[in-house]
N, CA and C atoms as a LAMMPS dump frame, in Angstrom:
ITEM: TIMESTEP
0
ITEM: NUMBER OF ATOMS
504
ITEM: BOX BOUNDS ff ff ff
-5.0000000000000000e+02 5.0000000000000000e+02
-5.0000000000000000e+02 5.0000000000000000e+02
-5.0000000000000000e+02 5.0000000000000000e+02
ITEM: ATOMS id mol type element x y z
1 1 1 N 325.006 71.126 -92.169
2 1 2 C 325.592 69.884 -91.829
3 1 3 C 326.374 70.168 -90.603
4 2 1 N 326.245 69.299 -89.577
5 2 2 C 327.012 69.437 -88.299
6 2 3 C 328.46 69.043 -88.632
7 3 1 N 329.321 69.64 -87.731
8 3 2 C 330.777 69.337 -87.822
9 3 3 C 331.07 67.935 -87.145
10 4 1 N 331.488 66.993 -87.839
11 4 2 C 331.675 65.703 -87.073
12 4 3 C 333.096 65.421 -86.861
13 5 1 N 334.009 66.533 -87.059
14 5 2 C 335.396 66.43 -86.818
15 5 3 C 335.664 66.279 -85.237
16 6 1 N 336.593 65.348 -85.027
17 6 2 C 337.058 65.15 -83.49
18 6 3 C 338.258 66.07 -83.443
19 7 1 N 338.293 66.742 -82.366
20 7 2 C 339.427 67.641 -82.069
21 7 3 C 340.226 67.171 -80.928
22 8 1 N 341.506 67.438 -80.868
23 8 2 C 342.477 66.985 -79.759
24 8 3 C 342.032 67.504 -78.402
25 9 1 N 341.316 68.686 -78.284
26 9 2 C 341.005 69.24 -77.125
27 9 3 C 340.027 68.445 -76.318
28 10 1 N 339.343 67.542 -76.813
29 10 2 C 338.437 66.617 -76.001
30 10 3 C 339.106 65.12 -76.331
31 11 1 N 338.741 64.34 -75.185
32 11 2 C 339.29 63.038 -75.161
33 11 3 C 338.536 62.198 -76.451
34 12 1 N 339.408 61.688 -77.338
35 12 2 C 338.913 61.024 -78.533
36 12 3 C 338.653 59.613 -78.093
37 13 1 N 337.437 59.135 -78.628
38 13 2 C 337.001 57.822 -78.325
39 13 3 C 336.38 57.227 -79.574
40 14 1 N 336.535 56.002 -79.595
41 14 2 C 335.929 55.227 -80.812
42 14 3 C 334.467 55.129 -80.592
43 15 1 N 333.688 55.243 -81.66
44 15 2 C 332.263 55.188 -81.676
45 15 3 C 331.779 53.786 -81.744
46 16 1 N 330.276 53.712 -81.487
47 16 2 C 329.736 52.362 -81.514
48 16 3 C 329.96 51.71 -82.874
49 17 1 N 330.025 52.515 -84.08
50 17 2 C 330.276 51.882 -85.343
51 17 3 C 331.694 51.349 -85.401
52 18 1 N 332.635 52.127 -84.895
53 18 2 C 334 51.61 -84.889
54 18 3 C 334.225 50.273 -83.908
55 19 1 N 333.531 50.357 -82.758
56 19 2 C 333.568 49.164 -82.077
57 19 3 C 333 47.895 -82.796
58 20 1 N 331.835 48.127 -83.482
59 20 2 C 331.154 47.095 -84.214
60 20 3 C 332.136 46.534 -85.341
61 21 1 N 332.816 47.392 -85.929
62 21 2 C 333.875 46.976 -86.982
63 21 3 C 334.808 46.066 -86.293
64 22 1 N 335.545 46.502 -85.324
65 22 2 C 336.437 45.648 -84.619
66 22 3 C 335.856 44.302 -84.108
67 23 1 N 334.577 44.37 -83.632
68 23 2 C 334.034 43.135 -83.232
69 23 3 C 333.809 42.176 -84.271
70 24 1 N 333.384 42.605 -85.393
71 24 2 C 333.077 41.918 -86.566
72 24 3 C 334.361 41.144 -87.021
73 25 1 N 335.454 41.841 -87.024
74 25 2 C 336.676 41.144 -87.63
75 25 3 C 337.396 40.379 -86.452
76 26 1 N 337.399 40.683 -85.383
77 26 2 C 338.09 40.008 -84.23
78 26 3 C 337.255 38.834 -83.875
79 27 1 N 335.875 39.035 -83.734
80 27 2 C 335.116 37.894 -83.267
81 27 3 C 335.411 37.608 -81.822
82 28 1 N 334.649 36.954 -81.12
83 28 2 C 334.906 36.504 -79.795
84 28 3 C 334.924 34.961 -79.924
85 29 1 N 336.086 34.383 -80.296
86 29 2 C 336.098 32.983 -80.684
87 29 3 C 336.338 32.104 -79.622
88 30 1 N 336.212 30.749 -79.916
89 30 2 C 336.502 29.791 -78.985
90 30 3 C 335.585 29.568 -77.746
91 31 1 N 334.295 29.845 -77.988
92 31 2 C 333.415 29.546 -76.928
93 31 3 C 333.224 28.074 -76.588
94 32 1 N 333.536 27.703 -75.33
95 32 2 C 333.539 26.364 -74.89
96 32 3 C 332.097 26.046 -74.618
97 33 1 N 331.783 24.703 -74.447
98 33 2 C 330.53 24.164 -74.032
99 33 3 C 330.001 24.72 -72.721
100 34 1 N 330.966 25.092 -71.752
101 34 2 C 330.65 25.561 -70.425
102 34 3 C 330.445 26.981 -70.547
103 35 1 N 330.434 27.805 -71.682
104 35 2 C 330.142 29.068 -71.691
105 35 3 C 331.467 29.976 -71.517
106 36 1 N 332.488 29.421 -71.304
107 36 2 C 333.755 30.19 -71.047
108 36 3 C 334.489 30.386 -72.508
109 37 1 N 335.348 31.279 -72.563
110 37 2 C 336.139 31.643 -73.781
111 37 3 C 337.475 31.13 -73.593
112 38 1 N 338.017 30.365 -74.533
113 38 2 C 339.33 29.691 -74.538
114 38 3 C 340.247 30.481 -75.444
115 39 1 N 341.496 30.726 -75.079
116 39 2 C 342.494 31.29 -75.791
117 39 3 C 342.807 30.404 -77.003
118 40 1 N 343.291 30.936 -78.046
119 40 2 C 343.555 30.251 -79.188
120 40 3 C 344.859 30.703 -79.784
121 41 1 N 345.565 29.954 -80.712
122 41 2 C 346.859 30.364 -81.341
123 41 3 C 346.715 31.378 -82.259
124 42 1 N 347.749 32.205 -82.561
125 42 2 C 347.91 33.118 -83.574
126 42 3 C 347.787 32.431 -84.955
127 43 1 N 346.87 32.895 -85.84
128 43 2 C 346.564 32.194 -87.132
129 43 3 C 347.936 32.09 -88.038
130 44 1 N 348.738 33.059 -87.855
131 44 2 C 350.023 33.042 -88.638
132 44 3 C 350.993 31.998 -88.151
133 45 1 N 351.11 31.899 -86.823
134 45 2 C 352.217 31.145 -86.323
135 45 3 C 351.741 29.693 -85.778
136 46 1 N 350.411 29.595 -85.54
137 46 2 C 349.908 28.401 -84.934
138 46 3 C 350.373 28.301 -83.494
139 47 1 N 350.829 29.377 -82.968
140 47 2 C 351.254 29.276 -81.534
141 47 3 C 351.245 30.825 -80.94
142 48 1 N 352.258 31.183 -80.254
143 48 2 C 352.191 32.585 -79.744
144 48 3 C 352.213 33.595 -80.82
145 49 1 N 351.662 34.773 -80.623
146 49 2 C 350.992 35.152 -79.413
147 49 3 C 349.605 34.597 -79.322
148 50 1 N 349.283 33.938 -78.087
149 50 2 C 347.977 33.536 -77.884
150 50 3 C 346.869 34.599 -77.605
151 51 1 N 345.772 34.363 -78.23
152 51 2 C 344.748 35.414 -78.232
153 51 3 C 343.48 34.921 -77.618
154 52 1 N 342.815 35.917 -76.889
155 52 2 C 341.556 35.469 -76.327
156 52 3 C 340.508 36.558 -76.473
157 53 1 N 339.207 36.255 -76.449
158 53 2 C 338.129 37.209 -76.49
159 53 3 C 338.094 37.93 -77.95
160 54 1 N 338.097 39.284 -77.699
161 54 2 C 338.047 40.165 -78.917
162 54 3 C 339.4 40.58 -79.387
163 55 1 N 340.37 39.614 -79.356
164 55 2 C 341.768 39.927 -79.937
165 55 3 C 342.702 40.296 -78.875
166 56 1 N 342.416 40.043 -77.714
167 56 2 C 343.455 40.364 -76.581
168 56 3 C 344.574 39.342 -76.587
169 57 1 N 345.769 39.973 -76.503
170 57 2 C 347.062 39.307 -76.367
171 57 3 C 347.877 39.912 -75.146
172 58 1 N 348.936 39.274 -74.825
173 58 2 C 349.837 39.896 -73.801
174 58 3 C 349.356 39.53 -72.391
175 59 1 N 349.215 40.551 -71.628
176 59 2 C 349.01 40.42 -70.157
177 59 3 C 347.452 39.754 -70.066
178 60 1 N 347.453 38.936 -69.11
179 60 2 C 346.136 38.258 -68.691
180 60 3 C 345.616 39.218 -67.427
181 61 1 N 344.616 39.977 -67.822
182 61 2 C 344.13 40.927 -66.882
183 61 3 C 343.382 40.397 -65.618
184 62 1 N 343.078 39.142 -65.795
185 62 2 C 342.178 38.458 -64.774
186 62 3 C 342.905 37.292 -63.953
187 63 1 N 343.918 36.69 -64.637
188 63 2 C 344.528 35.57 -63.916
189 63 3 C 345.987 35.856 -63.607
190 64 1 N 346.377 37.055 -64.015
191 64 2 C 347.789 37.325 -63.799
192 64 3 C 348.65 36.638 -64.99
193 65 1 N 349.912 37.003 -65.048
194 65 2 C 350.78 36.519 -66.121
195 65 3 C 350.404 36.849 -67.464
196 66 1 N 350.592 35.994 -68.356
197 66 2 C 350.322 36.253 -69.947
198 66 3 C 349.316 35.368 -70.349
199 67 1 N 348.635 35.873 -71.367
200 67 2 C 347.598 34.897 -72.068
201 67 3 C 348.365 33.867 -72.679
202 68 1 N 347.93 32.633 -72.636
203 68 2 C 348.619 31.379 -73.119
204 68 3 C 347.592 30.397 -73.407
205 69 1 N 348.059 29.195 -74.002
206 69 2 C 347.245 28.113 -74.232
207 69 3 C 346.73 27.718 -72.729
208 70 1 N 345.338 27.471 -72.638
209 70 2 C 344.719 27.245 -71.495
210 70 3 C 344.143 28.355 -70.691
211 71 1 N 344.305 29.489 -71.137
212 71 2 C 343.713 30.791 -70.578
213 71 3 C 342.272 30.707 -70.869
214 72 1 N 341.356 30.963 -69.827
215 72 2 C 339.967 30.978 -69.989
216 72 3 C 339.409 32.285 -69.347
217 73 1 N 338.528 32.952 -70.086
218 73 2 C 337.816 34.103 -69.553
219 73 3 C 336.296 33.855 -69.768
220 74 1 N 335.599 34.716 -68.89
221 74 2 C 334.057 34.821 -69.172
222 74 3 C 333.798 35.758 -70.236
223 75 1 N 332.498 35.749 -70.954
224 75 2 C 332.221 36.8 -71.906
225 75 3 C 332.349 38.144 -71.348
226 76 1 N 331.931 38.49 -69.947
227 76 2 C 332.063 39.719 -69.337
228 76 3 C 333.58 40.088 -69.3
229 77 1 N 334.381 39.143 -68.929
230 77 2 C 335.912 39.515 -68.954
231 77 3 C 336.304 39.955 -70.287
232 78 1 N 335.894 39.22 -71.337
233 78 2 C 336.399 39.567 -72.71
234 78 3 C 335.855 40.974 -73.113
235 79 1 N 334.563 41.266 -72.596
236 79 2 C 333.976 42.553 -72.973
237 79 3 C 334.851 43.646 -72.259
238 80 1 N 335.095 43.551 -71.021
239 80 2 C 335.834 44.435 -70.179
240 80 3 C 337.224 44.745 -70.639
241 81 1 N 337.885 43.527 -71.247
242 81 2 C 339.32 43.817 -71.675
243 81 3 C 339.257 44.526 -72.931
244 82 1 N 338.146 44.279 -73.796
245 82 2 C 338.015 45.099 -75.095
246 82 3 C 337.806 46.52 -74.749
247 83 1 N 337.06 46.908 -73.775
248 83 2 C 336.899 48.438 -73.538
249 83 3 C 338.228 48.963 -72.938
250 84 1 N 338.821 48.252 -72.121
251 84 2 C 340.091 48.738 -71.642
252 84 3 C 341.225 48.971 -72.81
253 85 1 N 341.226 47.959 -73.669
254 85 2 C 342.201 48.107 -74.751
255 85 3 C 341.864 49.234 -75.752
256 86 1 N 340.62 49.283 -75.922
257 86 2 C 340.142 50.344 -76.856
258 86 3 C 340.489 51.812 -76.407
259 87 1 N 340.228 51.948 -75.038
260 87 2 C 340.654 53.378 -74.47
261 87 3 C 342.142 53.581 -74.676
262 88 1 N 342.986 52.636 -74.445
263 88 2 C 344.36 52.729 -74.567
264 88 3 C 344.76 52.948 -75.933
265 89 1 N 344.34 52.151 -76.983
266 89 2 C 344.392 52.321 -78.329
267 89 3 C 343.991 53.638 -78.893
268 90 1 N 342.842 54.123 -78.529
269 90 2 C 342.403 55.426 -78.79
270 90 3 C 343.227 56.513 -78.426
271 91 1 N 343.877 56.322 -77.285
272 91 2 C 344.929 57.402 -76.695
273 91 3 C 346.065 57.282 -77.542
274 92 1 N 346.547 56.212 -78.028
275 92 2 C 347.717 56.012 -78.822
276 92 3 C 347.475 56.592 -80.162
277 93 1 N 346.398 56.339 -80.819
278 93 2 C 346.09 56.998 -82.052
279 93 3 C 346.011 58.474 -81.877
280 94 1 N 345.287 59.035 -80.948
281 94 2 C 345.272 60.537 -80.677
282 94 3 C 346.67 61.114 -80.684
283 95 1 N 347.612 60.491 -79.86
284 95 2 C 348.927 60.953 -79.629
285 95 3 C 349.597 60.904 -81.012
286 96 1 N 349.344 60.014 -81.931
287 96 2 C 350.113 59.696 -83.231
288 96 3 C 349.74 60.802 -84.085
289 97 1 N 348.384 61.175 -84.21
290 97 2 C 347.807 62.086 -85.195
291 97 3 C 347.876 63.421 -84.644
292 98 1 N 347.925 63.664 -83.384
293 98 2 C 347.966 65.073 -82.922
294 98 3 C 346.744 65.863 -83.048
295 99 1 N 346.76 66.992 -83.364
296 99 2 C 345.418 67.838 -83.538
297 99 3 C 345.07 68.144 -84.964
298 100 1 N 345.455 67.055 -85.822
299 100 2 C 345.043 67.181 -87.144
300 100 3 C 343.411 66.987 -87.154
301 101 1 N 342.596 67.833 -87.795
302 101 2 C 341.261 67.533 -87.96
303 101 3 C 340.981 66.054 -88.513
304 102 1 N 340.109 65.374 -87.716
305 102 2 C 339.894 63.915 -88.097
306 102 3 C 338.405 63.723 -87.697
307 103 1 N 337.744 63.306 -88.82
308 103 2 C 336.36 62.879 -88.593
309 103 3 C 336.218 61.788 -87.662
310 104 1 N 335.09 61.416 -87.144
311 104 2 C 334.889 60.224 -86.32
312 104 3 C 334.963 59.004 -87.108
313 105 1 N 334.595 58.995 -88.392
314 105 2 C 334.865 57.799 -89.202
315 105 3 C 336.271 57.52 -89.455
316 106 1 N 337.038 58.597 -89.614
317 106 2 C 338.508 58.517 -89.918
318 106 3 C 339.176 57.864 -88.605
319 107 1 N 338.775 58.409 -87.414
320 107 2 C 339.354 58.131 -86.08
321 107 3 C 339.032 56.581 -85.887
322 108 1 N 337.779 56.291 -86.106
323 108 2 C 337.525 54.853 -85.86
324 108 3 C 338.237 53.894 -86.658
325 109 1 N 338.394 54.214 -88.085
326 109 2 C 339.136 53.351 -88.945
327 109 3 C 340.6 53.28 -88.39
328 110 1 N 341.335 54.34 -87.98
329 110 2 C 342.643 54.309 -87.553
330 110 3 C 342.732 53.522 -86.183
331 111 1 N 341.674 53.719 -85.287
332 111 2 C 341.776 52.835 -84.085
333 111 3 C 341.607 51.397 -84.494
334 112 1 N 340.677 50.912 -85.34
335 112 2 C 340.653 49.521 -85.673
336 112 3 C 342.014 49.04 -86.419
337 113 1 N 342.546 49.815 -87.259
338 113 2 C 343.827 49.449 -87.792
339 113 3 C 345.013 49.306 -86.614
340 114 1 N 345.002 50.196 -85.821
341 114 2 C 346.02 50.134 -84.735
342 114 3 C 345.669 49.054 -83.72
343 115 1 N 344.407 48.843 -83.43
344 115 2 C 344.169 47.814 -82.548
345 115 3 C 344.546 46.299 -82.999
346 116 1 N 344.537 46.206 -84.322
347 116 2 C 344.893 44.953 -85.029
348 116 3 C 346.385 44.971 -85.44
349 117 1 N 346.956 45.992 -85.614
350 117 2 C 348.356 45.891 -86.173
351 117 3 C 349.463 46.599 -85.001
352 118 1 N 348.882 47.416 -84.23
353 118 2 C 349.906 48.132 -83.402
354 118 3 C 350.835 48.914 -84.081
355 119 1 N 350.576 49.408 -85.304
356 119 2 C 351.506 50.104 -86.093
357 119 3 C 351.144 51.557 -86.37
358 120 1 N 350.417 52.196 -85.648
359 120 2 C 349.882 53.551 -86
360 120 3 C 351.288 54.476 -85.984
361 121 1 N 352.19 54.3 -85.1
362 121 2 C 353.373 55.169 -85.174
363 121 3 C 354.392 54.994 -86.165
364 122 1 N 354.362 53.979 -86.909
365 122 2 C 355.234 53.777 -88.018
366 122 3 C 354.639 53.528 -89.446
367 123 1 N 353.268 53.645 -89.49
368 123 2 C 352.661 53.293 -90.7
369 123 3 C 352.697 54.64 -91.589
370 124 1 N 352.888 54.371 -92.892
371 124 2 C 352.746 55.523 -93.828
372 124 3 C 351.445 56.07 -93.909
373 125 1 N 350.361 55.253 -93.624
374 125 2 C 349 55.824 -93.52
375 125 3 C 348.824 56.876 -92.518
376 126 1 N 349.503 56.832 -91.421
377 126 2 C 349.509 57.895 -90.435
378 126 3 C 350.052 59.203 -90.993
379 127 1 N 351.153 59.105 -91.623
380 127 2 C 351.825 60.328 -92.284
381 127 3 C 350.98 60.989 -93.225
382 128 1 N 350.319 60.067 -94.044
383 128 2 C 349.314 60.608 -95.141
384 128 3 C 348.149 61.252 -94.517
385 129 1 N 347.615 60.624 -93.403
386 129 2 C 346.559 61.256 -92.572
387 129 3 C 346.847 62.7 -92.14
388 130 1 N 348.104 62.733 -91.537
389 130 2 C 348.657 64.026 -90.908
390 130 3 C 348.844 65.084 -92.041
391 131 1 N 349.126 64.584 -93.27
392 131 2 C 349.291 65.497 -94.304
393 131 3 C 347.951 65.766 -94.996
394 132 1 N 346.798 65.298 -94.389
395 132 2 C 345.473 65.448 -94.956
396 132 3 C 345.275 64.994 -96.236
397 133 1 N 345.919 63.715 -96.697
398 133 2 C 345.83 63.106 -97.919
399 133 3 C 344.839 61.944 -97.64
400 134 1 N 343.563 62.32 -97.653
401 134 2 C 342.544 61.153 -97.298
402 134 3 C 342.541 59.953 -98.355
403 135 1 N 342.593 60.19 -99.556
404 135 2 C 342.68 59.193 -100.523
405 135 3 C 343.865 58.299 -100.354
406 136 1 N 345.029 58.95 -100.256
407 136 2 C 346.21 58.193 -100.015
408 136 3 C 346.299 57.436 -98.74
409 137 1 N 345.612 57.998 -97.737
410 137 2 C 345.499 57.193 -96.416
411 137 3 C 344.751 56.004 -96.74
412 138 1 N 343.594 56.233 -97.343
413 138 2 C 342.717 54.864 -97.518
414 138 3 C 343.347 53.901 -98.383
415 139 1 N 344.206 54.303 -99.354
416 139 2 C 344.983 53.251 -100.134
417 139 3 C 345.95 52.575 -99.357
418 140 1 N 346.553 53.241 -98.335
419 140 2 C 347.523 52.581 -97.523
420 140 3 C 347.015 51.408 -96.572
421 141 1 N 345.815 51.397 -96.213
422 141 2 C 345.204 50.44 -95.432
423 141 3 C 345.482 49.098 -96.054
424 142 1 N 345.246 48.945 -97.362
425 142 2 C 345.384 47.758 -98.094
426 142 3 C 346.876 47.104 -98.008
427 143 1 N 347.913 47.855 -97.775
428 143 2 C 349.108 47.374 -97.725
429 143 3 C 349.247 46.414 -96.495
430 144 1 N 348.382 46.491 -95.4
431 144 2 C 348.619 45.73 -94.184
432 144 3 C 347.733 44.652 -94.128
433 145 1 N 347.889 43.702 -95.135
434 145 2 C 346.97 42.557 -95.242
435 145 3 C 347.764 41.184 -95.084
436 146 1 N 348.978 41.258 -94.646
437 146 2 C 349.763 40.071 -94.471
438 146 3 C 350.077 39.624 -92.904
439 147 1 N 350.198 38.518 -92.723
440 147 2 C 350.732 37.96 -91.472
441 147 3 C 351.612 36.782 -91.706
442 148 1 N 352.848 36.807 -91.184
443 148 2 C 353.71 35.758 -91.523
444 148 3 C 354.087 35.752 -92.965
445 149 1 N 354.207 36.849 -93.548
446 149 2 C 354.58 37.049 -94.974
447 149 3 C 353.518 36.637 -95.987
448 150 1 N 352.313 36.084 -95.429
449 150 2 C 351.22 35.551 -96.315
450 150 3 C 350.042 36.621 -96.381
451 151 1 N 349.506 36.763 -97.461
452 151 2 C 348.251 37.618 -97.53
453 151 3 C 347.235 36.775 -97.014
454 152 1 N 346.479 37.318 -96.118
455 152 2 C 345.315 36.635 -95.505
456 152 3 C 343.98 37.272 -95.962
457 153 1 N 343.049 36.431 -96.378
458 153 2 C 341.803 37.078 -96.938
459 153 3 C 341.054 37.772 -95.897
460 154 1 N 341.079 37.437 -94.578
461 154 2 C 340.459 38.165 -93.464
462 154 3 C 341.054 39.51 -93.293
463 155 1 N 342.32 39.593 -93.326
464 155 2 C 343.151 40.943 -93.119
465 155 3 C 342.621 41.855 -94.423
466 156 1 N 342.685 41.253 -95.604
467 156 2 C 342.258 42.043 -96.795
468 156 3 C 340.874 42.582 -96.698
469 157 1 N 339.926 41.703 -96.141
470 157 2 C 338.632 42.269 -96.048
471 157 3 C 338.554 43.311 -94.978
472 158 1 N 339.392 43.045 -93.857
473 158 2 C 339.258 44.093 -92.792
474 158 3 C 339.921 45.414 -93.28
475 159 1 N 340.895 45.412 -94.008
476 159 2 C 341.61 46.61 -94.362
477 159 3 C 340.705 47.349 -95.48
478 160 1 N 339.97 46.621 -96.176
479 160 2 C 339.006 47.296 -97.199
480 160 3 C 337.958 47.997 -96.322
481 161 1 N 337.32 47.246 -95.378
482 161 2 C 336.379 47.853 -94.467
483 161 3 C 336.866 49.161 -93.769
484 162 1 N 338.049 49.027 -93.375
485 162 2 C 338.65 50.287 -92.629
486 162 3 C 338.758 51.291 -93.573
487 163 1 N 339.275 51.177 -94.761
488 163 2 C 339.453 52.141 -95.819
489 163 3 C 338.013 52.776 -96.101
490 164 1 N 337.049 51.902 -96.326
491 164 2 C 335.789 52.423 -96.591
492 164 3 C 335.242 53.343 -95.419
493 165 1 N 335.457 52.814 -94.114
494 165 2 C 334.953 53.697 -93.025
495 165 3 C 335.667 54.882 -93.032
496 166 1 N 337.018 54.783 -93.258
497 166 2 C 337.874 56.134 -93.162
498 166 3 C 337.398 57.253 -94.169
499 167 1 N 336.988 56.689 -95.35
500 167 2 C 336.453 57.684 -96.368
501 167 3 C 335.102 58.077 -95.955
502 168 1 N 334.358 57.514 -95.069
503 168 2 C 333.169 57.98 -94.51
504 168 3 C 332.068 57.8 -95.438
């Protein structure tokens, strides 16, 4: 059986399966009749942070400023921003977990989690992963299913899928 462990000596990148998981849960919502993608409000707040494409928030890479109501991108711009964000998020996950042996499935699940929450640096699941407690790590995903103090079904489904991917 080949070794599928990702080591820190090489640049860690999310796999096609990890990207597919993120795309499945983020969706590329708000396709307008003219083929452009419109920004939409945060589901928890009904307002900021505004999101566009595959879950992009914050800086508007193409128009300057910040993503806001009225921001519009092409599908190609949404795809380019996803690739840029995933490279950054993968680097952040790599830094957080250090040189702990990590399978590609585990890494992909951690990147998906961090892409959605931004919490890899403070989450107990990171500490459990570093301690090589795989089952404990997988259980921790489920604790991150709230937005605005409410349990969201979509987040619950996503965390379950991440935990399953993490366990490989």
